[in-house]
TIDODREN-624495 format. One record per residue: residue number from 1; residue in one letter; chain; x, y, z of N, C-alpha, C in turn. Coordinates in Angstrom, 2 decimals. Example, Ala and Ser with C-alpha at 12.3 -4.5 7.8 and 13.67 -1.06 7.14 Angstrom:
<rs>
   nr  rest  kette      n_X      n_Y      n_Z     ca_X     ca_Y     ca_Z      c_X      c_Y      c_Z
    1     A      A    13.19    -5.69     7.80    12.30    -4.50     7.80    13.20    -3.30     7.80
    2     S      A    12.85    -2.25     7.08    13.67    -1.06     7.14    12.90     0.03     7.87
</rs>
This chain:
<rs>
   nr  rest  kette      n_X      n_Y      n_Z     ca_X     ca_Y     ca_Z      c_X      c_Y      c_Z
    1     X      A    12.61     4.00    -4.93    13.50     4.74    -3.84    12.65     4.88    -2.60
    2     X      A    13.13     5.04    -1.63    12.45     5.39    -0.32    12.62     6.91    -0.03
    3     X      A    11.67     7.61     0.19    11.74     9.10     0.36    11.06     9.33     1.64
    4     X      A    11.84     9.93     2.74    11.24    10.49     4.01    10.84    11.94     3.87
    5     X      A     9.58    12.02     4.06     9.12    13.68     4.08     8.77    13.85     5.76
    6     X      A     9.66    15.04     6.05     9.49    15.65     7.22     8.74    16.75     7.01
    7     X      A     7.49    16.99     7.69     6.92    18.20     7.60     6.27    18.74     8.97
    8     X      A     6.13    20.15     8.94     5.76    20.89    10.04     4.87    21.83     9.75
    9     X      A     3.41    21.60    10.01     2.44    22.57    10.08     1.29    22.17    10.93
   10     X      A     0.65    22.78    11.78    -0.37    22.36    12.62    -1.74    22.45    11.65
   11     X      A    -1.77    23.11    10.67    -3.10    23.25    10.18    -3.08    22.43     8.85
   12     X      A    -4.16    21.36     9.00    -4.41    20.50     7.98    -4.66    20.86     6.42
   13     X      A    -5.46    22.31     6.52    -5.63    22.66     5.18    -4.61    23.67     4.52
   14     X      A    -3.44    24.01     5.40    -2.54    24.91     4.92    -2.02    24.48     3.49
   15     X      A    -1.23    25.38     3.03    -0.81    25.31     1.96     0.65    24.42     2.01
   16     X      A     1.25    24.42     2.96     2.36    23.40     3.41     1.52    21.93     3.26
   17     X      A     0.55    21.69     3.90     0.03    20.52     3.93    -0.51    19.93     2.70
   18     X      A    -0.94    20.88     1.86    -1.34    20.62     0.39    -0.26    20.07    -0.43
   19     X      A     0.97    20.69    -0.12     2.00    20.38    -0.84     2.61    19.17    -0.33
   20     X      A     2.23    18.69     0.93     2.88    17.58     1.37     1.90    16.28     0.65
   21     X      A     0.94    16.71     0.63    -0.03    15.73    -0.17     0.47    15.44    -1.72
   22     X      A     0.78    16.72    -2.37     1.27    16.56    -3.79     2.59    15.62    -3.78
   23     X      A     3.42    15.77    -2.63     4.62    15.15    -2.72     4.45    13.61    -2.61
   24     X      A     3.52    13.16    -1.59     3.08    11.72    -1.58     2.55    11.34    -2.97
   25     X      A     1.51    12.14    -3.51     0.93    11.58    -4.69     1.92    11.56    -5.88
   26     X      A     2.71    12.37    -5.94     3.70    12.50    -7.16     4.59    11.30    -7.10
   27     X      A     5.44    11.38    -5.87     6.44    10.34    -5.62     6.06     8.91    -5.86
   28     X      A     4.59     8.58    -5.11     3.88     7.34    -5.01     3.95     6.80    -6.76
   29     X      A     3.22     7.58    -7.46     2.96     7.51    -8.66     4.15     7.42    -9.47
   30     X      A     5.23     7.84    -9.18     6.57     7.53    -9.88     7.09     6.16    -9.53
   31     X      A     6.30     5.52    -8.53     7.08     4.16    -8.12     7.82     4.26    -6.81
   32     X      A     7.83     5.36    -6.27     8.62     5.47    -5.06     8.02     5.16    -3.71
   33     X      A     8.62     4.85    -2.67     7.87     4.72    -1.34     8.14     5.85    -0.53
   34     X      A     7.03     6.06     0.04     7.12     7.52     0.80     6.75     7.28     2.40
   35     X      A     7.77     7.70     3.06     7.70     7.49     4.45     7.37     9.03     5.12
   36     X      A     6.40     9.04     6.19     6.04    10.29     6.51     6.54    10.31     8.10
   37     X      A     6.86    11.65     8.18     6.91    12.15     9.64     6.26    13.37     9.84
   38     X      A     4.84    13.28    10.21     4.24    14.53    10.33     4.23    15.01    12.00
   39     X      A     5.22    16.00    12.13     5.85    16.20    13.40     4.42    16.79    14.27
   40     X      A     3.51    17.77    13.78     2.56    18.12    14.44     1.52    16.86    14.77
   41     X      A     1.48    16.09    13.78     0.48    14.97    13.77     1.20    13.87    14.99
   42     X      A     2.10    13.76    15.02     3.01    12.87    15.89     3.15    13.48    17.39
   43     X      A     2.40    14.69    17.36     2.98    15.39    18.72     4.22    15.25    19.22
   44     X      A     5.20    15.54    18.32     6.71    15.54    18.46     6.92    16.18    19.62
   45     X      A     7.88    15.84    20.41     8.47    16.40    21.69     9.58    17.37    21.07
   46     X      A     9.45    18.60    21.08    10.26    19.56    20.56    11.39    20.03    21.38
   47     X      A    11.18    20.01    22.86    12.34    20.54    23.79    13.26    19.23    24.06
   48     X      A    14.49    19.62    23.63    15.54    18.64    24.04    15.92    18.90    25.52
   49     X      A    15.81    17.83    26.30    16.02    17.98    27.76    16.46    16.85    28.44
   50     X      A    16.60    16.65    29.80    16.88    15.46    30.58    15.86    14.27    30.23
   51     X      A    14.82    14.60    29.90    13.71    13.43    29.73    14.42    12.46    28.43
   52     X      A    15.32    13.20    27.60    15.66    12.27    26.45    16.55    11.35    26.70
   53     X      A    17.08    11.32    28.34    17.87    10.29    28.83    17.54     9.55    29.86
   54     X      A    16.60     8.45    29.75    16.07     7.70    30.71    17.17     6.85    31.53
   55     X      A    18.22     6.75    30.88    19.48     5.93    31.62    20.62     7.13    31.47
   56     X      A    20.88     7.62    32.72    22.10     8.82    32.65    23.24     8.08    32.79
   57     X      A    24.35     8.63    32.13    25.80     8.05    32.31    26.33     8.87    33.48
   58     X      A    25.81    10.24    33.79    26.04    11.02    34.91    24.94    11.69    35.30
   59     X      A    24.23    11.40    36.28    23.16    11.86    37.08    23.27    13.32    37.60
   60     X      A    24.62    13.46    37.98    24.74    14.66    38.64    24.76    16.03    37.95
   61     X      A    25.21    16.01    36.49    25.39    17.16    35.58    24.95    16.64    34.26
   62     X      A    24.03    17.25    33.36    23.69    17.12    32.25    24.48    17.68    31.05
   63     X      A    25.25    16.65    30.33    26.01    17.17    29.17    25.34    16.32    28.04
   64     X      A    24.77    17.17    27.10    24.08    16.58    26.17    24.86    15.97    25.17
   65     X      A    26.22    16.20    24.90    26.93    15.52    24.14    27.32    14.07    24.84
   66     X      A    27.76    14.11    25.93    27.80    12.93    26.84    26.68    11.95    26.76
   67     X      A    25.51    12.56    27.31    24.44    11.86    27.39    23.70    11.14    26.24
   68     X      A    23.98    12.11    25.06    23.55    11.58    23.66    24.43    10.30    23.32
   69     X      A    25.60    10.59    23.42    26.32     9.62    23.01    26.39     8.14    23.61
   70     X      A    26.07     8.39    25.12    25.73     7.13    25.74    24.46     6.50    25.57
   71     X      A    23.39     7.17    25.44    22.30     6.85    24.94    22.28     6.10    23.65
   72     X      A    22.86     6.43    22.64    23.04     6.31    21.38    23.73     4.92    21.34
   73     X      A    24.72     4.84    22.03    25.74     3.60    22.12    25.35     2.37    22.71
   74     X      A    24.41     2.73    23.76    24.14     1.69    24.54    22.67     1.22    24.20
   75     X      A    22.06     1.68    23.47    20.66     1.54    23.13    19.74     1.97    23.93
   76     X      A    19.96     3.13    24.61    18.85     3.59    25.58    18.30     4.94    25.12
   77     X      A    18.19     5.03    23.72    17.37     6.37    23.37    15.94     6.08    23.52
   78     X      A    15.25     7.11    23.59    13.75     7.06    23.55    13.29     6.42    22.42
   79     X      A    12.20     5.71    22.31    11.59     5.11    21.05    11.30     5.99    20.13
   80     X      A    10.99     7.25    20.23    10.50     7.95    19.23    11.77     8.61    18.37
   81     X      A    12.97     8.80    19.08    14.22     9.11    18.52    14.57     8.01    17.48
   82     X      A    14.49     6.85    18.16    15.06     5.43    17.35    14.24     5.40    16.29
   83     X      A    13.12     5.48    16.24    12.25     5.43    15.14    12.67     6.35    13.85
   84     X      A    12.92     7.62    14.25    13.39     8.71    13.24    14.49     8.22    12.72
   85     X      A    15.49     8.13    13.47    16.84     7.58    13.05    16.74     6.39    12.18
   86     X      A    15.94     5.51    12.29    15.81     4.28    11.33    15.09     4.83    10.04
   87     X      A    13.91     5.62    10.09    13.59     6.39     8.80    14.69     6.96     7.86
   88     X      A    15.55     7.90     8.81    16.51     8.37     8.10    17.63     7.35     7.16
   89     X      A    17.86     6.38     8.03    18.69     5.41     7.37    18.17     4.67     6.41
   90     X      A    16.83     4.22     6.43    16.20     3.67     5.26    15.94     4.61     3.97
   91     X      A    15.99     5.96     4.11    15.57     6.78     3.26    16.84     6.82     2.05
   92     X      A    16.35     7.14     0.78    17.26     7.32    -0.15    17.33     8.98    -0.34
   93     X      A    16.12     9.60     0.03    16.03    11.00    -0.08    15.28    11.63     1.15
   94     X      A    15.42    12.79     1.47    14.75    13.52     2.58    14.10    14.69     2.00
   95     X      A    12.86    14.89     2.42    12.19    16.10     1.78    11.67    17.01     3.14
   96     X      A    12.12    18.19     3.44    11.57    18.71     4.54    10.74    19.92     3.96
   97     X      A     9.48    19.92     4.62     8.52    20.87     4.10     7.70    21.68     5.21
   98     X      A     7.75    22.88     5.18     7.69    23.76     6.28     7.39    25.23     5.94
   99     X      A     6.70    26.02     6.74     6.51    27.63     6.47     7.80    28.22     7.28
  100     X      A     8.15    29.12     6.80     9.30    30.05     7.32     8.70    30.89     8.28
  101     X      A     9.28    30.60     9.69     8.61    31.39    10.80    10.03    32.02    11.42
  102     X      A     9.84    33.46    11.40    10.93    34.07    12.18    12.40    33.66    11.41
  103     X      A    12.23    33.64    10.04    13.63    33.48     9.31    14.13    32.07     9.42
  104     X      A    13.51    31.22    10.05    13.89    29.87    10.17    12.91    28.79    10.23
  105     X      A    13.13    27.71    10.64    12.13    26.64    10.62    11.29    26.72    11.91
  106     X      A     9.99    25.97    11.82     9.24    26.01    13.24    10.06    25.26    14.23
  107     X      A     9.86    25.68    15.26    10.57    25.18    16.46    10.49    23.58    16.81
  108     X      A     9.15    23.09    16.27     9.23    21.60    16.30     9.84    20.88    15.34
  109     X      A    10.21    21.52    14.03    11.17    20.89    13.33    12.83    20.99    13.82
  110     X      A    12.98    22.07    14.34    14.42    22.43    15.05    14.59    21.21    16.14
  111     X      A    13.55    20.92    16.89    13.37    20.02    17.87    13.79    18.76    17.44
  112     X      A    13.05    18.48    16.14    13.37    17.06    15.60    15.00    16.80    15.46
  113     X      A    15.54    17.76    14.63    16.76    17.70    14.37    17.68    17.60    15.73
  114     X      A    17.53    18.43    16.70    18.13    18.40    17.84    18.14    16.89    18.50
  115     X      A    17.05    16.41    18.55    16.73    15.09    19.48    17.19    14.03    18.42
  116     X      A    17.04    14.11    17.16    17.36    12.84    16.50    18.80    12.71    15.96
  117     X      A    19.29    13.93    16.03    20.84    13.80    15.57    21.62    13.62    16.79
  118     X      A    21.67    12.50    17.10    22.42    12.04    18.43    23.91    12.04    18.08
  119     X      A    24.57    12.15    19.12    26.11    12.06    19.11    26.63    10.69    18.77
  120     X      A    27.24    10.42    17.74    27.69     9.12    17.27    26.88     8.90    15.96
  121     X      A    25.73     9.38    15.94    24.72     9.04    14.96    25.16    10.22    13.75
  122     X      A    24.80    11.53    13.94    24.69    12.52    13.05    25.91    13.36    13.12
  123     X      A    26.57    13.36    14.43    27.97    14.13    14.73    28.61    13.18    15.66
  124     X      A    30.10    13.34    15.50    30.74    12.41    16.18    30.87    11.07    15.49
  125     X      A    30.48    11.11    14.23    30.27     9.71    13.64    31.65     8.86    13.73
  126     X      A    31.36     7.77    13.95    32.39     6.75    13.72    33.49     6.61    15.02
  127     X      A    34.15     7.55    15.23    35.23     7.76    15.93    35.15     8.96    17.16
  128     X      A    33.94     9.69    17.00    33.75    10.69    18.12    34.28    12.06    17.68
  129     X      A    35.19    11.92    16.79    35.70    13.32    16.24    34.95    13.83    15.19
  130     X      A    35.61    15.15    14.56    35.01    15.80    13.62    35.57    15.47    12.23
  131     X      A    36.02    14.19    12.25    36.49    13.81    10.97    35.48    13.53     9.70
  132     X      A    34.12    12.84    10.18    33.46    12.48     9.13    32.27    13.51     9.07
  133     X      A    32.45    14.80     8.60    31.16    15.72     8.44    31.48    16.58     7.19
  134     X      A    30.28    17.27     7.05    30.29    18.17     5.88    30.64    17.31     4.52
  135     X      A    29.70    16.59     3.96    30.04    15.96     2.87    30.19    14.54     3.12
  136     X      A    30.44    14.16     4.55    30.50    12.77     4.96    29.96    12.45     5.95
  137     X      A    29.63    11.29     6.38    28.90    10.98     7.78    27.85     9.84     7.30
  138     X      A    26.92     9.68     8.42    26.24     8.35     8.26    24.97     8.57     7.17
  139     X      A    24.81     9.85     6.64    23.79    10.04     5.76    24.45    10.46     4.50
  140     X      A    25.67     9.94     4.30    26.53    10.36     2.72    25.61     9.26     1.83
  141     X      A    25.47     9.92     0.86    24.76     9.20    -0.45    23.22     9.61    -0.66
  142     X      A    22.83    10.16     0.42    21.19    10.51     0.40    21.01    11.81    -0.03
  143     X      A    20.07    12.17    -0.61    19.53    13.58    -1.21    18.74    14.32    -0.07
  144     X      A    18.70    15.39    -0.18    17.99    16.04     0.54    17.35    17.56    -0.31
  145     X      A    16.12    17.57    -0.08    15.53    18.96    -0.80    14.36    19.47     0.45
  146     X      A    14.53    20.92     0.33    13.94    21.90     1.12    12.90    22.44     0.51
  147     X      A    11.59    22.42     1.00    10.63    22.88     0.27    10.00    24.04     1.52
  148     X      A    10.28    25.28     1.36     9.67    26.24     2.52     8.59    27.23     1.85
  149     X      A     7.56    27.77     2.68     6.77    28.62     2.18     6.99    29.90     3.00
  150     X      A     7.28    30.83     2.41     7.54    32.04     2.84     6.43    33.18     2.67
  151     X      A     6.25    33.99     3.55     4.92    34.76     3.42     5.18    36.00     2.81
  152     X      A     6.30    36.50     2.59     6.71    37.74     1.82     6.81    37.35     0.39
  153     X      A     6.97    38.57    -0.50     7.00    38.34    -1.63     8.50    38.15    -2.31
  154     X      A     8.61    37.66    -3.47    10.11    37.29    -3.76    10.81    38.39    -3.85
  155     X      A    10.59    39.60    -4.01    11.44    40.71    -4.00    12.41    40.86    -2.81
  156     X      A    11.41    40.57    -1.63    12.24    40.57    -0.40    13.13    39.57    -0.05
  157     X      A    13.30    38.47    -0.81    14.35    37.48    -0.72    15.24    37.52    -1.86
  158     X      A    15.29    38.58    -2.67    16.42    38.65    -3.75    17.44    39.17    -3.19
  159     X      A    18.49    39.23    -4.18    20.18    39.52    -3.86    20.19    40.66    -2.84
  160     X      A    19.47    41.65    -3.14    19.34    43.06    -2.20    18.07    43.17    -1.63
  161     X      A    17.22    41.96    -1.51    16.05    42.08    -0.86    16.21    42.45     0.80
  162     X      A    14.99    42.96     1.31    15.14    43.31     2.98    15.35    42.02     3.69
  163     X      A    14.94    40.93     3.41    14.81    39.67     4.23    16.36    38.93     3.73
  164     X      A    16.78    39.09     2.77    17.91    38.42     2.33    17.74    37.10     1.57
  165     X      A    18.68    36.68     0.76    18.34    35.37    -0.07    18.06    34.25     0.73
  166     X      A    17.18    33.44     0.27    16.43    32.30     1.25    17.51    31.24     1.28
  167     X      A    18.43    31.18     0.31    19.56    30.29     0.73    20.57    30.48     1.83
  168     X      A    20.79    31.84     1.82    21.47    32.23     2.88    20.82    32.15     4.43
  169     X      A    19.65    32.54     4.36    18.57    32.41     5.57    18.67    31.01     5.92
  170     X      A    18.75    30.04     4.99    18.47    28.68     5.39    19.95    27.73     5.36
  171     X      A    21.00    28.63     5.23    22.43    28.08     5.36    22.47    27.15     6.45
  172     X      A    21.97    27.56     7.78    22.24    26.48     8.94    21.37    25.18     8.72
  173     X      A    20.25    25.30     8.12    19.61    24.04     7.61    20.40    23.15     6.68
  174     X      A    20.56    23.80     5.50    20.97    23.18     4.19    22.47    22.61     4.56
  175     X      A    23.40    23.64     4.94    24.73    23.31     5.03    25.17    22.65     6.23
  176     X      A    24.24    23.14     7.28    24.62    22.51     8.67    23.62    21.00     8.80
  177     X      A    22.45    21.25     9.12    21.79    19.96     9.32    21.67    19.04     8.21
  178     X      A    21.85    19.30     6.97    21.58    18.30     5.84    22.99    17.85     5.27
  179     X      A    23.81    18.70     5.00    25.15    18.65     4.51    26.12    18.12     5.39
  180     X      A    25.99    18.44     6.66    26.86    18.14     7.75    27.09    16.62     7.81
  181     X      A    25.97    15.65     8.01    26.24    14.44     8.05    26.08    13.64     6.69
  182     X      A    26.40    14.40     5.58    26.70    13.91     4.45    25.86    13.98     3.31
  183     X      A    24.61    14.39     3.43    23.42    14.50     2.41    23.89    15.37     1.14
  184     X      A    23.75    15.23     0.00    23.75    16.01    -1.18    22.45    16.97    -1.17
  185     X      A    22.59    18.22    -1.04    21.45    19.15    -0.71    21.07    19.72    -1.94
  186     X      A    20.01    19.63    -2.37    19.40    20.47    -3.78    19.17    21.76    -3.44
  187     X      A    19.17    22.69    -4.48    18.60    23.88    -4.18    17.20    24.00    -3.77
  188     X      A    17.17    25.00    -2.60    15.89    25.23    -1.96    14.73    25.64    -3.05
  189     X      A    13.76    25.01    -2.71    12.50    25.28    -3.57    11.64    26.18    -2.53
  190     X      A    11.40    27.28    -2.70    10.73    28.40    -2.11     9.48    28.80    -2.70
  191     X      A     8.40    28.88    -1.98     7.00    29.50    -2.33     7.04    30.79    -1.85
  192     X      A     7.11    31.78    -2.50     7.08    33.28    -2.14     5.83    33.60    -2.02
  193     X      A     5.30    34.53    -1.27     3.96    35.39    -1.23     2.85    34.22    -0.44
  194     X      A     3.49    33.10     0.22     2.41    32.24     0.70     1.55    32.67     1.28
  195     X      A     1.58    33.66     2.17     0.58    34.18     3.16    -0.41    34.86     2.25
  196     X      A    -0.45    35.27     0.99    -1.35    36.12     0.08    -2.02    35.17    -1.14
  197     X      A    -1.73    33.90    -0.98    -2.34    32.98    -1.94    -3.74    33.03    -1.64
  198     X      A    -4.80    33.34    -2.70    -6.05    33.74    -2.48    -7.06    32.93    -3.32
  199     X      A    -6.59    32.28    -4.59    -7.43    31.56    -5.56    -6.93    30.19    -5.55
  200     X      A    -7.87    29.51    -6.09    -7.66    27.96    -6.46    -6.49    28.02    -7.66
  201     X      A    -6.65    28.95    -8.56    -5.77    29.03    -9.67    -4.07    29.23    -9.28
  202     X      A    -4.02    29.89    -8.16    -2.76    30.37    -7.59    -2.01    28.89    -6.93
  203     X      A    -3.24    28.14    -6.30    -2.66    27.10    -5.61    -2.18    25.94    -6.68
  204     X      A    -3.06    25.90    -7.55    -2.66    24.87    -8.56    -1.26    25.17    -9.30
  205     X      A    -1.10    26.68    -9.72     0.14    26.97   -10.32     1.41    26.48    -9.33
  206     X      A     1.28    26.44    -7.93     2.33    26.46    -6.81     2.47    24.78    -6.93
  207     X      A     1.38    24.19    -7.03     1.55    22.61    -6.96     2.05    22.19    -8.34
  208     X      A     1.68    22.56    -9.42     2.26    22.40   -10.50     3.86    22.56   -10.60
  209     X      A     4.34    23.78   -10.02     5.70    23.98   -10.07     6.52    22.93    -9.18
  210     X      A     5.86    22.61    -7.94     6.36    21.62    -6.82     6.59    20.31    -7.72
  211     X      A     5.38    19.86    -8.49     5.60    18.44    -9.15     6.70    18.46   -10.06
  212     X      A     6.95    19.75   -10.78     8.20    19.56   -11.51     9.49    19.57   -10.80
  213     X      A     9.60    20.09    -9.65    10.68    20.07    -8.87    10.94    18.45    -8.30
  214     X      A    10.03    17.82    -8.17     9.96    16.53    -7.40    10.37    15.71    -8.56
  215     X      A    10.24    15.83    -9.85    10.76    15.02   -10.91    12.06    15.08   -11.00
  216     X      A    12.83    16.02   -10.54    14.28    15.97   -10.58    15.00    15.43    -9.23
  217     X      A    14.15    14.99    -8.26    14.61    14.74    -6.92    15.78    13.98    -7.07
  218     X      A    16.08    13.04    -8.06    17.35    12.15    -8.12    18.04    12.40    -9.32
  219     X      A    17.88    13.35    -9.79    18.62    13.79   -10.91    19.03    15.27   -10.93
  220     X      A    18.61    16.22   -10.23    19.02    17.62   -10.13    20.42    17.62    -9.58
  221     X      A    21.15    18.52   -10.06    22.37    18.85    -9.44    22.42    19.40    -8.31
  222     X      A    23.08    18.87    -7.15    23.15    19.55    -5.75    23.87    21.00    -5.71
  223     X      A    23.67    21.53    -4.57    24.49    22.81    -4.30    25.88    22.47    -4.05
  224     X      A    26.70    22.91    -4.60    28.02    22.44    -4.62    29.01    23.00    -3.41
  225     X      A    28.49    22.68    -2.23    29.09    22.78    -0.95    30.17    22.19    -1.06
  226     X      A    31.15    22.95    -0.36    32.80    22.56    -0.40    32.85    21.34     0.75
  227     X      A    33.24    20.29     0.45    33.24    19.19     1.66    34.51    19.51     2.54
  228     X      A    34.55    19.01     3.67    35.54    19.16     4.71    36.81    18.50     4.20
  229     X      A    36.51    17.37     3.56    37.91    16.43     3.38    37.91    16.59     1.82
  230     X      A    39.10    16.84     1.61    39.53    16.87     0.07    40.33    17.89    -0.24
  231     X      A    40.81    18.77     0.74    41.72    19.83     0.40    41.33    21.26     0.46
  232     X      A    40.10    21.52     0.42    39.59    23.05     0.87    39.67    23.23     2.06
  233     X      A    39.72    22.37     3.22    39.82    22.72     4.61    40.94    21.86     5.21
  234     X      A    42.28    22.32     4.92    43.53    21.36     5.30    43.49    20.99     6.85
  235     X      A    42.88    21.67     7.67    42.94    21.43     9.12    41.61    21.19     9.67
  236     X      A    40.42    20.82     8.52    39.21    20.64     9.13    38.47    21.80     9.70
  237     X      A    39.11    23.04     9.51    38.66    24.19    10.30    38.56    25.57     9.35
  238     X      A    39.76    25.65     8.90    39.76    26.86     8.06    39.80    26.68     6.71
  239     X      A    39.50    27.50     5.68    39.42    27.27     4.26    40.75    27.75     3.93
  240     X      A    41.48    26.77     3.07    42.89    27.08     2.69    43.02    28.44     1.78
  241     X      A    44.15    29.36     1.76    44.14    30.50     1.28    43.87    30.67    -0.19
  242     X      A    44.11    29.52    -0.81    43.93    29.44    -2.44    42.74    29.21    -2.75
  243     X      A    41.60    28.77    -1.76    40.38    28.50    -2.17    39.55    29.87    -2.13
  244     X      A    38.79    29.98    -3.01    37.84    31.13    -3.13    38.52    32.42    -2.42
  245     X      A    39.66    32.73    -3.20    40.56    33.93    -2.62    39.45    35.28    -2.90
  246     X      A    39.50    35.92    -1.60    38.83    37.37    -1.59    37.37    37.06    -1.08
  247     X      A    37.12    35.83    -1.00    35.48    35.66    -0.64    35.61    35.26     0.97
  248     X      A    34.45    35.43     1.42    34.31    35.12     2.96    32.91    35.00     3.29
  249     X      A    32.66    34.25     4.51    31.17    33.97     4.65    30.71    32.85     3.86
  250     X      A    29.23    32.91     3.97    28.46    32.04     3.08    28.74    31.59     1.91
  251     X      A    29.07    32.56     1.02    29.38    32.62    -0.35    30.74    31.55    -0.62
  252     X      A    31.43    31.76     0.17    32.86    31.08    -0.06    32.57    29.50    -0.01
  253     X      A    31.41    28.97     0.81    31.39    27.90     1.02    30.75    26.95    -0.31
  254     X      A    30.27    27.69    -1.25    29.80    27.19    -2.35    30.72    27.30    -3.50
  255     X      A    31.15    26.17    -3.93    32.36    26.03    -5.18    31.51    26.77    -6.23
  256     X      A    32.61    27.39    -7.05    32.16    27.98    -8.48    31.96    26.38    -9.50
  257     X      A    31.16    26.63   -10.46    30.83    25.36   -11.35    32.18    25.02   -11.73
  258     X      A    33.22    25.56   -11.99    34.34    25.13   -12.42    35.02    24.26   -11.43
  259     X      A    34.84    24.52   -10.26    35.42    23.94    -8.98    34.71    22.78    -8.73
  260     X      A    33.28    22.65    -9.07    32.50    21.55    -8.44    32.62    20.39    -8.90
</rs>
């Protein structure tokens, strides 16, 4: 299998970068092909702006949707975006590795998503509508796994922890950026207390746990997010009354085991 590893950390000796090395070593040893997107190493342009559209459809007013669709459809995207889209299409699985900064991904990774996810590619797929999303789309059939390093202890991210559960904090990433264009998203692998790891023994324990998760990349059960098409969202917008009765918000988007 081909696995795309997208990672964001500027320090080569960081725990995140050490775990990226573990990813490459473990998957390569298992016979997989690993493709890298080292965002800091690539000096990835994080800001999505007019420079992304060298050939404008409307030079008078910048509409990101219009210009993104025009660039993608006419073959006028910037080379860096084209290269990342190609990596996504070639991959059987995508792994994102990053530290948790201000309850989200580093800006450079957010910028990767914004620029690579062109209209017609990751949204507006096929016919420019919202028909193919949340479980369908251009990346359907691929797997996604998030590995995040959180500075605080596990208690902070517990069900009643002060920061909130990690799956809820990362819902815009897992349900939005990964499930939206069709990928099957595995439960997040979080390393808690990453800012307080101080011994080689602790690092080795963290690496060993990550190797175990990598072993299940193509076999572990994905998060049972409710797909848009199939009955749960009859109008593609609002959950049907009979689905998850009494539940609202993020938890309602995850099917019960008996429903999955």
